[in-house]
N, C-alpha and C positions, 0 to 999 in steps of 0.2 A: 509365646505371646505375653506371660509376666513378667519373664525379666528385661524387653525393650522398653515396658511400661516405665519398670523400675530407671531406667535407661533415663529414660526421655523425663522424669521426673525428678532424680539426681541432677541432669542436668537444668532443667527451665530450675532449680533453686538455686545452683549453681551460677545460675547467667543472669538471676534477680542479682544476686551478691556484686554480680560482675557489675550490670548495671550501676546501682549503689556508688561501685567505687567509681565507675565511668563520669557519673555525675557530679562525686566529689573531686573527681581530676580534671572538673572542666571549670566547677566555683573556684578552682583555686588556679588559674591558668600562669605565669609568674609573665603578662602580660605587658606591665611598667616595667620592669628588666629591658624584655624584649622590647621593646621602645626604643629608648636606649643603645640596645646592642644595634636596631638599624639604625639610627641616626649617626653612634660611630661607623657603621662600615662605611656610610656615606662621604668620609673622610678619607676612604683607603683607595688611592687609586694605584691604578697601575701606573708602573713609576718609567716601563724602559718597551722597545721592539726586540723583539723574542732576539738575543744573539745567538750567534749558529755553537756545533756543539764544541768547535775547536776553543772559540772564549771560554766556554763555560771550564774547559778541563785545563784553561791560562788560568782559571780563576782560583781551581783548588787547588796549587802548584805554587800561588801567589808567598805560600808559606804563611799567609795572615792566617790570625786563630777564627775560628768560626761559637757559635753560641753553641748551633745547633746542631750534626752530624747525623743527616736519616742514614740507615741504610733498608735499604727495599724500597720498587720505586713502585706496586703494584698499589690499591684503590687507598688504601690503610697507609703507608708510606709516604704517596702523592697527599693526602690528606691531610698527618703531619706535616710535610713541608710549604700547606698552606697554610695553615693554621698560624707556621710559628714565626713566620716570613711578615704574612700581614700583619702578627702580634710587634713589628718593628726587631724581630730579632736576626741576626747574620745567619744563613740559611745554606745548609749544605745536604744534598741529596746524593747517594749511589747507588746503581743498582747492574746487578752482575752480568745479566742477560739485558730484553730491552723492558719500557714499563710495557706490564700489565700483561709481561709475554710469561705468567705462569694461573694460577689458581682466577686472577680480577678478569682474564679476557674470555674464559672456561665457562662462566655464570648459566644460570638458569634465563639472561637478562630480566628479571622481573624486582622492582622497587617496590619488599609488601614488608608489612609488620610481623609477619606471621602468624594463619590463622591455625593451626592444628597447635602453637604454642599455647595459645588465647583458650584452647577447650585444656589445654592439659592445665593453664593458670588457675579457671576457672573451680572443673572437676576436684582438681588439688588442692582448691585454697595456697595456692603457690605465689606468693605474694612478690616472689624475684620475676617471677614468668611473664608472671602480668607486669609490672616494672620494665622488664625486657621488650616484650609487646608497645607498650605504652610509650618507648621512648623509639621502636622503629616508626611508629605512624607518625609521628614528630619529625623525623631524618627524612620518611617520606613524601609530605609536602614541601621540605626544603628541597631536596632533589629536584620538584617536579618544577621548585622555582628557580632552583636556579641554572637548570641550566633545559630551558625549554623545545631547543631543538632537539638536547638529544634523550628527551622522555616525553612520556603520554601516559595516559592512563587508560587504564587496556581492561574493558568488559571480561571475566574469566563466570564461565557457566558451569557448576553443579547438578551434572542428573540425579534426580534420585525414580532410581528403581522398584523401593516401598513405602507406601504408603503410610508409617507413622517414621519415616525419617526427614517426610515435608517441615513437618514443624520443628524437628529437632534442629536440622540443618539453619531452618529459618530465624529459631532462634541468636542460634548459635552466632551468624553473619550478620543480624543487626549489634550483636553485642561488641560484635567489632568495628562498628560501623560509628556506636558510642564509644568505643576507649578511641576514637579517632576524634574524636569530637566536632571541633569547629574546622578540622585540619583534614577531615575526608575528603577523599577524591570524590565520593559519589553517589548516590546512596542505592544501597542494595536494592533488590525486587526478585516477587517470586514470577516464574511462568505454568503457562497449561503447557502443557502436554503441548499442542498445536504451533503455539506458540515457538517453543521451547525447539522445533522441528524445521521454523520457516526460519529461526535465526541461525538454527547451525543444520543444517541437512545433512550433512556428512552424521550427523549422528545416528546410534538403536534405535530405533521405534519402538520398538516389541517389548511391551512389559511397562515403558518410559509415562512415569505419574507427572511430574513437572522437573523445572529447576530453579537451583536457586543464581541467583547473577551477581555476584561483588565485584570490588571494583580494588586495582592496586595500579602500580605502575612499572610503566615497563622500559628497558634504557637501550642503546649499542654499548655495552661495558670498556669493550676494549680504547672507544675513541673516547666515552664519557674519562677512564684513566687517565689517557693523555691530557686531557683539559685540563682536570684538575693538574696534574704539575704542569704544562706549558703558563697556566693563571699563575702556578707558583715561580714559575722564571720569569714574569713580566713585573710580577712589582719583586723584584732580586734577587731568590733564589738562584743558587749555584746545581742547577739537576743533571745530570750525568746518566744515558743507562750504556749499559756494558764495559762498566769497570767496577773491578770485583776487590772486597776487604780478606788480604789475608793475614793480616793480623792486626789486634786490638794493642792497645801501645800503652801503660801506664807510667805514675807517676807518685810518688811522696804527696799526701795530701796535708794538712794542718792538722790533723790527729794523731800521723805516723803510719794514717793505712795508704796501701796500692788503692788510688782511685783511677780511671779511664783520661786521660787528655789526651788522646788521639788514635791511626790509624795507621796501617801500611795499605795501600790502593795499585792496583794494577788497569791502565786498562788494555784490555779484550782486543781492541782495536789492533792501536800500535805496538801493545806486549810492553812501553813502559812504566816503570812502580818510581812511586815517590810517596811520603807519609802525609798528613794534615794534621792538622791542631783542632782541637775544639774542647768546650770546654764541657758537654755535656753531649751522647754519643743514643741516639735510640735503634732499636730490634726490632725491626715492622717487614719480617722476613716471611712473612703468611708459616707457608709448614715447614719452613728453613729455621724457626725459630731457635731449636735447642742447637742445633748446628753453630747458630751467633753466640749465642749461651755456651756453647761448651770452648768457646775459642775465649770468654774471658774467665771462666774456672770449667774444668776438665770436669771436674763430680759433681756437678751440679743434676737435678734430679731433674727426668724430660718431663713435660710440661703439657705437649703437643700427641692430640692422637688423631694420625689423618685420616683420612677416610676420603674416596675414589668417587666421583656421579661423573658418572658420562652420559653425555648426551649425544642426541642423534637429528641430522636435518632431514628433511621429505618436501617432496613438490607443496608447492604456496595451493593446492586444490586440496588438500589433504582441512585445510581446516579453515572458516571464514576470514577473512581478512581482519576483521575488527571485530573477534571473539574468540578468550582461549578455553581451555576443557582446562578441569583439576578432575583428577580419579584420585578419591581418598583412602582408597581400601582398595590394593594390592594385595596379591593374592601372598607376596610377607608381608601384610604392612606398611611401604613405604608409598610415601606418594609421588603418582606422575603424572607434570605437566605435559598439554598440548597445547604449543600458544603458535601463532601465525608473529615470524621477525623475515624481516627483511624480503618481503614476497613468499616467504619459505615455510616452515611450522617445524618448530622445535620441541620434541617431542625427550623424556627424561624430566626425572632422573634418577642414577640409582643410589647405594648408599652403602659401600664395603670395606669393612677396615683396610687398607692400604700401606705398602713401602715407599717415603719420601723421596721424589726422584725427581727429577729435572727434565725428565722424558716422558709422563704419566703416556700411557696407551690404550683405549679403547681396545674390550676384549671380546668375541664374539658370543660370548655369551649373557654379554651387558646388553650389548646391541637387540638379539635375539628376545632378553627378559622383557625390553621398550616396547620392543614390536608385539609381540602377546599379548601385554596387557593394554595396548591403547588398540588392537581388536575387539577385546570386549566391547568398544564404547563408540564405534561403526559400523554403520550398515551392507549389511551385505554387497551392495556395488562399489563398496573400496572392496580392492582387492589387497589388502596391506603386505606389500610385495619387499623381500630384503632388499630385490632390486634398487628400490625407492632410495635405497636410504644414497644422500647426497656426498655425508659429509657425517662422520661422528667425533666425535674427541674426551677426554677424562679430565675432569680438572680434581685437584687436592683442596680438600676443606679443610682450613689448621683450625679442626675441635679444640677448645680446652677440654684434657681429659679428667675423669672424676672417678676416684678411683673406688665409691662407692656403685660404680656402672659400670656393664660388661659390652652394652653394645652401642656405637655407634649411633643407631637411632633411636636410643634418651637422650643424646648428647644434646644442650641447648647454645645456640648457635652466641651466647652471651658472651660475652672479652675479659678480659684482668689485664690490668697494667702493674706490672711487677718492679721493683728499681733494687738492685744487688747490691751488693759491700761495695761496690769499685764501683758504685752507680752506674752501670748498664739501664737501661730503661727498655724494657719493653712490652712491646703488647701483639698479644698473642689472643686467638680465637674473633669472635665477632662473624659479623654477616656485610655483603655489599653494603648492604642500605641504610647503616651506620657510620658509615667510612670516616665520616663526619664529627658523628657524638666519639667515636673513639679515640679519632685523634685530639679532641679539645678534652679529652682525658689524657690523655699520654700525654700532652701538654704541659696542663697543667702541674701532670706527675714533676715535669726537667725541669720546672720553672723553680718546683721548691724545692725537689732534692739536688738541685745544680745551683742552686741563688744564683739565676739569671734574673734579669734587670729589664722586662718588655717596657715599649712603651705605652702600651692599652692594652685593655681583656680580648679576648676572641672575640671575633666580627665575623667572621664563617658563616652562621647561619644565613642563610638566604644573600650571602656574596655570588651574586654573577660571574662561573667562569668561562671560560674562551670560549666568543663565537657569541655570547645570549643574550650583549648589551643591544646589540642594534637586532637582532633578527625579529621575525615577524611572520604567521604564519601563509601569508602570501609573496614574502621573497625570494621567489623563486620565481613570478610571474618575471620579475626587475630582470630575471636573470636570462631568462628568453627574450624577452621584449629588446633589453638593450646590449645583449650579446650574442644573439644568437643559436644560444645553449641548445638542444634538445629538450622537450618537457621534463622526460622521465629522466635524463642527467642536470635536471636543474634543480627539482628537488630531492634525487640525490645526495646533492651539493650544499645545498640547505639545508635537512635534518644531519648531516655530519660533520657539516664543518660554521654555520652559524651566518655569524655577521662577514666571515672570513670568506664567503663562499666568491664571492668579489673576486679574491687575492686568488684562491684557487685559481681560476676562472681564467684570470689571467695571463695563464703560465701553457694555454690550452692551446694546441698548435689548428691550422685552418685545417678544416676537412676537404676544398677540393671541392664541394657539393654546396649544391644551391641550397640544401638547407639539409641537416645543421649545418653553419657557419663554422662554429669550430667547435672543439673537443672528439680526436678519435679515441674511437674506442677500445677497452686491452680484453674484451673479447666479447659478441657480439648479444651475448644473450643478458647481459650484467651491464648498469648505469655507468661505471668507474671507467676514466677517463684517462689521457696520458698526461696534463695538469697533476694529478692527484702524486705521481708518483716523482714530479719536480717539486711538487710544493711538500708530501713525505718526507726530504730528504732536510729542509728547511725544521722541520718536525722531528726530525734527529733520527731518524731512519737509518740503520748499518749497514742493514744486511737483506735480502731478498727476501730471507724469511718476516723482520719485521714491517715489511711493506706488504707482504703479500696476505698475511694474518692478521696485523693489526692497525695499518692505518689504511690499509682496505681493506672490507672483512670476508672475502674471494674464500682463499681457504677454510671458510668455516662454514659457508653456504653450501660452497663446490669445489669437490676436491679435483678433481676431475676436470672441472674449468677453470682452475687456480694451474692445471699443470698445464693446459693448457692458451694463460693467459703468460706464464713467467720466460718465457724468453726475449716476451718484446718491456715485458719490465725489466728482465736484468741490461737488455741492449739502453735501455733511460737511465736509469740506476750506474750501467757502467761509465758511461756520458757525463752523466754529472759527478761522479767520485771521482772519476779517474781511474779508475782500476785495468789492469793489466785483462790480456785476456787471457792470462792462464788465473786469476784471481774470474773473472766475470764466471769459466766452468766450475771455479772451487762454489760459487755461489751459486750458481743453480742448483749443482747436486746435491750440495746439502742441504738448499730448501723442499731437491726431490726429496732425499731423505724425510723430513717433517714431514712432506706431505703422507708420505707411505706410512708412516711408524705414529706418527698425532695425531692426526688426521683421519688416519679410516680410511684411508685406500687401501693399502696392506691387505685390513681385515677384509675387504670388500674380493682382491684377487686370492686369497687365502681360500673364503667362501669356492668363489667361483670352479676352483680345481679340487672343492672335494666333492661339486654337485655331479650325479652320474647320469649314463648316456641318457636320456628316455625321449626315444624319438620314436614315433609308430616308421615304420617300413617306409613308405608314401612321406614321410618326413623328410629323413635319412635321404633320402633317391635325391629328391630336391638340391638336399644340400651338395651331395659328392658333385649329382652337379653342377653348381654350381661356383666351387671349388677348380672343378676342374674347369673350367672357363678360365679362371683366370689363370692355373700353372695349363697355360697351352704346351710346356714345353715336355709337357709329364712326367717332371721330374719328382714329384710324390709331396712334395710341398712348395710354398708358393715364399719368394723374396722380397728383397722390398722395391727393389727392378720388377721384380712382376702386379706388384701394387702400384708405382709410381706408371707405368703402360696404362692400367687400367682405366689411371683416373686423368690417364691423358687425354684418353680414347672418348670420353664423355664428357671433355670439353673443362676439365680439371689443372690444366697443364702450370699452374702457377704455385702447385704447392710447393710447400719447401722441405725442404731432408729432413728437419728437426721433426717437420709434422707426418713426416712418412713411417719415421722410425719412432713415435708417437703411438701412431697408427697397430703398428708391427706390436710393442711392446705389448700392448693393450691384451692379445690373444696369444704369444708369444710364451707359454707356459714355464717350459723348461730352458728359458734363457740360449734360445741357440742358434739366436738371427733369424730365424724361419720359422715359416707355420706349418705343421704336420696338418693331413688330412681328423685325424682325432681331437687335435687341439681346435679347429674348428668348430666340428660336432660339439663338444665342452661345453663350447662357448655361446651354440643356436640353444642346447639345452636349456643352460641356465637362465636364456634369458625365455624360453617359451618358460621353466616354471618361478619364474619373476627373479630370482636373484640376484640375475643383473638386469637393468634398464634396456642397453643400447649398447651397441655393436658399433666402431665407425667400419670394422674391417668386415661389419656382414653386409654394414649398406652398400658397400667398395663393391661385391660380392653378387647383391640381388641387383645393383645395376649396371654393371659387365654384363648379368645372366640375359636383362631386358632388351641392352644396346645388340649381344646376338643375335636374340631373337626377331629383332628388328631386322638388321641386315638379310640374315634368310627369309625371311619375305619380301624383301624387295627384291630377291631376286629369283622369286615364283613368276613364273607366268599370266599374266593379268588371263582375265578372260575377254577384253577386247581385243589386245595382243594376239591372240589365240583363233581371233576369230568367232568365237561365242556358239561355237559347234561343238560338236561332241566326234 
């Protein structure tokens, strides 16, 4: 108890200092400078319609010299492109994969200042940490203002199970509000135990003393990243995805030293190679920062410390749609968030040292760690099952290494800008929320290092990005009334595309129904429609992976649904991009591999195979009977033909061959093209234990058994036909 009181006393004293710093910050806001910037921003208008990718490639191949060439199409690279082009610099951006294909699409989806960093700043009297939080809170407000369709304020609950922690957490969260000042989202508040359980009924109630609720922002990260890049393109930047840097080119500078003058590029779609000239090259490649730095200087010391952060997605009923949860004290000291997102629930994240790879894969241990931690905060009515994990992914954080600290949990997410002897400008570290400030600092450094001549200063603070200008919270109603879209689909289009939603909807096909009039869904459980695939190609989607994971967010929400929607998506893309049959098949296989390895499908399957058969004799007998009902010929296994015959018998005659194969594959663990009895029992045991949520094959077997039983009953002689006697 004494140690707790001492801890609270130190914290209270630290908070007092933090509040004083906050007051100073509020009294010295750069309001006049901000007003001048806003006036300058109003003079910067979008210059053009969005050019197709082919025109962007031609611009890069034209031989003209660019002021700035940015390598990397994540949040930071796209932010640098937008900052550079709106200053009047001739700007190019190339990305080896797709925009947001790396860490920028695999975040916690939060726009936050960093509550735990403020705690470290106050307790440790660390002014650098304090400045980082203050900057992040300013940028949080800027993002919410710049992209109101893609962002929203989100209340996050901090449950308290020990009485003395209530004032401890309350004072800390209030300091968070104070540091945000007039840019605070909404004020934090205290909740009694009863009120906390009313707002978050899934919460464990025993020993709950109360809760603190504070506000941060939430976003659709991949779409935000793409919107920033598209805004840069509309302002005149030449941006291309799937274009890789093969080599950095140098020439002798005025002082006789080698300086960068361009790069050798390759289009990974067409396989064509060419060179591009640039006065300045910016390295904004996140976890791959050191690979570009070594391309410039093979002997350079590495500065990035990669850390893996795994997230999982659970069904929406795990959390309220308007309230998140923060666990600040997990078993190993890491912070776990539990947040509603796009009608699902995100849980994460882990923080473990890892190797840099283009294909980060979530592991079963990391998934189980997250599940075990959230079990501690949910009541007994919520059975946290492994089978409820709909998707899982790993993102690599590009943390800046500090030789004085050993563990990645203690590394701050602040950033550095470094200029090499050959004038390679590297931006490393940072976090999603501060992408705009990072870009501003980077372009400032590039202008100074490479003697560039911008037309104006930075104007991106509060600049509307793609879709924001004409968006309103009720815009979706016009989509419903004017175009005949389903309400759920209209809401989705409005928050994903903003004022561009009408352009998307105009590409939708007629449904042939009385209502909705247009908008054929890609999957019955999600609001994504066919028009988004066609529009996604105009947004530079080149592959099925680009489409299913970043133009649509289906793979991040439900990997099984993504697999089911893939054939339809591939058909539309093949039609639009004129793919051959072989190319379409290659795209489908590549996307299936992505879903299996990077979106958690493989981990789900591996776990199912490891589950021991744990069925009672009665259950086993019932499942054997169902299996034998489908296996009419007593072969000892079930084939595609058996499944098709069973589905046809209860009226599902339109099932495609691809769907039949998908049903078989989900249970065919030894991959021999048929289902043995043991595999079926293994699946049913996994469903029973909660490690697998459902199986379409199991549903087919159950329906076939019901149909057989109904046929048997029809054949029995009724009492009426027998005369009613004995």
